[in-house]
C-alpha positions as CSV (number, residue, x, y, z in Angstrom):
1,M,123.7,33.0,24.9
2,L,123.2,34.4,28.4
3,N,121.3,31.5,29.9
4,T,123.6,28.5,29.3
5,M,126.0,26.5,31.3
6,E,128.8,27.9,29.1
7,S,127.8,31.5,29.8
8,A,127.6,30.8,33.5
9,T,131.1,29.3,33.5
10,E,132.4,32.3,31.6
11,Y,130.8,34.7,34.1
12,V,132.3,32.8,37.1
13,I,135.7,32.8,35.6
14,A,135.5,36.5,34.7
15,E,134.4,37.3,38.3
16,L,137.1,35.3,39.9
17,E,139.8,36.8,37.7
18,A,138.5,40.4,37.6
19,K,140.7,41.8,40.4
20,G,143.8,40.1,39.1
21,T,144.5,38.5,42.5
22,A,143.3,35.0,41.7
23,T,142.9,32.8,38.6
24,R,140.4,30.1,37.7
25,D,143.0,27.5,38.7
26,D,142.7,28.6,42.3
27,F,139.0,27.5,42.4
28,D,136.8,24.6,41.5
29,V,135.0,26.5,38.8
30,Q,132.6,23.7,38.0
31,A,131.5,23.4,41.6
32,I,130.9,27.1,41.8
33,V,128.8,27.0,38.6
34,T,126.8,24.1,39.8
35,A,126.1,25.4,43.3
36,S,125.3,28.9,42.0
37,H,123.0,27.5,39.4
38,A,121.1,25.5,42.0
39,I,120.6,28.6,44.2
40,A,119.8,31.0,41.4
41,E,117.6,28.5,39.6
42,S,119.0,30.0,36.4
43,W,122.2,29.9,34.3
44,D,122.1,33.7,34.4
45,L,124.2,34.1,37.5
46,R,124.3,37.9,37.3
47,S,120.9,37.9,39.2
48,M,122.5,36.1,42.2
49,D,123.2,38.1,45.4
50,R,126.9,39.0,45.3
51,S,127.6,37.9,48.8
52,T,126.1,34.5,48.2
53,F,128.2,34.1,45.0
54,W,131.4,35.0,46.9
55,N,130.5,32.7,49.8
56,I,130.2,29.8,47.3
57,A,133.4,30.8,45.6
58,A,135.3,30.9,48.9
59,S,134.0,27.5,49.9
60,N,135.4,26.2,46.6
61,L,138.9,27.6,46.9
62,K,141.5,25.0,46.1
63,L,144.0,24.6,49.0
């Protein structure tokens, strides 16, 4: 189950919450998943460049 929307969503949430400084509620998780999927052309977002991922996450921070 590594190549599904659900696994991509779980990955994004895990990355966002890994350091303990933010939660999924601080970000538009679905927008991050959608944008990352479009760039990676895969649901397996682990293959995505980390700086690209974090740029997408930063642009989807809820204010």
